[in-house]
N, C-alpha and C positions, 0 to 999 in steps of 0.2 A: 806727585801725589802721594802722601803721607801713609803708612801702615800704622793704622790707626788701632792695633792690637787691641788695646784696652778699653776702646769704648764700651762695650759691654760690661757692667760691673763696677762704673761709676768713674773711671780714669777720665773717660770722654765725656763727663756731663756738660762740662761747656759748648760741646755742639748740640745738645737736648736742651741746655737754657736759651741758645741762642733761636732753636727753632720754636721752642714756645715763645722767646718776645717778639719773633717775627708775626707768630701768627695772631698776637695780639695787637701787635700795631698796625698790622699791613694785612692780615689773613694769608698770607704766605709767607715761606722762607726757603733760600737758597743756601745748601751748604757744601762747598767744594769739601772736596777728601775727604768725605764723611765715612764712607766703606773702604778698607785697607785694600792694597795692590793685589793681594792675593785672593781675596775672597771677589775683586770685581772680574780678574782672568779665569778662575774657576767659571763664574757663570755665563761669561759668556763663550769658555767652550763650552759648556753643556749646551747651553741656546745652539750653538753652531750644529754640533752633533744631533741634537733632536731636529734641529731643520732639515739637515741632510738625511735624517730617517722618516719626513713627510709627517711629522707630527705639528707642524705650523698648519694653521687655517687661518684663510681671510678674514678679519676682525669685522665684527656686525657692531648695532647700535641697540640699545634698549635691552630691556631684561624679559626673561619669558615667555607669554604670549606675545610680547612685544619686540620681541628681539628677530631683528632684520641685517641683512648685508645689503649696504649701501655705498659702492666707492666713489659715490660726488661727494660723500660727507668725508668717508675715510676710507685709506688704501693700504693699508698696514697689514700684517699678517700675526697672530698670537698664538702663544702656547701657553697655558695654566699650570700654575706650579702645584705639586701636593707633597713636597716634603720629603721626597724620595731619596735625596742624596745629600751628602753630607755640606755642600753648597749651600744648598736651600735653606738648611736647618740652619746654618750663620747668619743667614739673611733672616728668616724670621726670628731670631735671638734678639739681633739688632733691632726690628721691629716692634719686638714686645717689650723690650726696653723704651723704646719710644711712646709706646700706646700705654702705659704704667707711667711716664712719667707727664705726657699729657693729660691724662685721666685726675692726676694729684694736684696738678696746677688748675688745669680751666674745667676738670668735672663735664666731659663732654662723652663719656658715658661710649668710649672707646670698646668695643666686646670683641671682635674679630677680623684678621684681615685676610683677604681673597687676593691673589696677584696673578700676574702672568708676563712672560716674557713676550716683548714686542719687538719686531724688525723694521724697519722700514728701508725699502731699497729705493734706489735712485729716483726720484721725484714721485714717492710714496708723502700723503698729509695726512693732517686729522684737523678739519677746519672747524672754527671757533664753537665751544661747546661748555656744557657745566656737566660734570659726573654726575649730579644730582639736583633734581629740580622738585621743590616743594616737597623734600623727604620721603620720594616715591619709592625709591630702591634702598633705603637705609643707610646709605653711604653717608658720610660724615667728614670724614680728612681723607686726602689723598696723597698719596706718594708717588715719585717718580727718581729710579737711580739707574745712572747710564753709566753704559759698560765700552766705551770707543776711547779706548787708549790713542794717543795721537792724533787727536781730532783736531782738524786747521779750521779757524773762522771762516776761511775762504769757500768751505764746503756747506754753508747751511746748516738745515736742519734745528734751527733753534726752538725752544719752547718760549711761544708769547705769552705774557699773561698780563691780564687787565685788570684793574685792585676789582671791579665790582660789575653785576652784568649788564648794565646802562651805561656802561663806560665808553667814550668813544677814543678816548688815548690809553695808548697802553702803558702799564707799570714797570715791566721791564722784559729783557727776550735773555735765556738761557743758552748758553751752548753746552751740547751734549757730551761735556766731558768725562770720561773715565772716573767713576767716586763720588760724584756731584749727587746729592739728593735735595730734590725739590718736594716741598712740602705746602698744600694748601687746603684751605676750606672747601668741601666738595660742590656745596650748594652754594658758596659767594663767588667762586672765582671762576670765571672765564679765561679758558684758554687755549691754545691752537698749535698744531706742531706742523711747522714749516718744511718744505719739502727741501731735500738734500742732494749733492751731487754722489754722496757714498753711501752705502750701505750703514745701518746706523740701528745699534742695540739699546736695549734698555728692558728695565721690568719696571710695570706699571701697578698699583696697588690702591686700595681702598677699604681703612678703616669701617667696619658697620657696627653699627648699634645693633641690639639685639629685639627682635620685632616677632618673637614666637611667640604662637598662641597654643592654646590647645586643640586648636584645630589648622593651623599654619605653621609651617618649620622654616625658620627665615634667622640667620641664613641657612640656606639650602644644605644638604649633605652629598 
């Protein structure tokens, strides 16, 4: 994995161009080595420490009044990021560069990122789903960053991606190797997290549009 310290600020513009090309062509993009080793290690260390302090909770599905926990659908644990550490701020800088590039090229109107750590223990999974359906939660573009150094193929834990909601054949499977970023259209690309035999760390995030009105604050604060 390369230490792409110059990604933010233009040196790594090839990564951003590749993501945009993938979104246009396939609706998703896979970018191995996107994040530098130092950032991956700092984020994983933070996730482990926050897990040990009891900050992770069983993940749910849906938003606001529709939110519920259903281990038949997913069984991972999550902890939301709030830009409270240097590593989180660096992650957000990378994502801001991506947001600006996508908006400039694709005019998607990406407004704000929400993201959380996710830990999948051995046997945990997340069944096939879309991150957004008919725009009902404002999510436009999804991102996943993997934090697992030394990951072995036989451990499983791949992200399975379909090319469209009605597809019966998968488009690809992505191993959760450290530094790999996966980007995809939230409303159009179904995906599934397969069970692994080892603990699996990642950050999942969603760029959202701004649906705020005089009577409704969205994204929520």
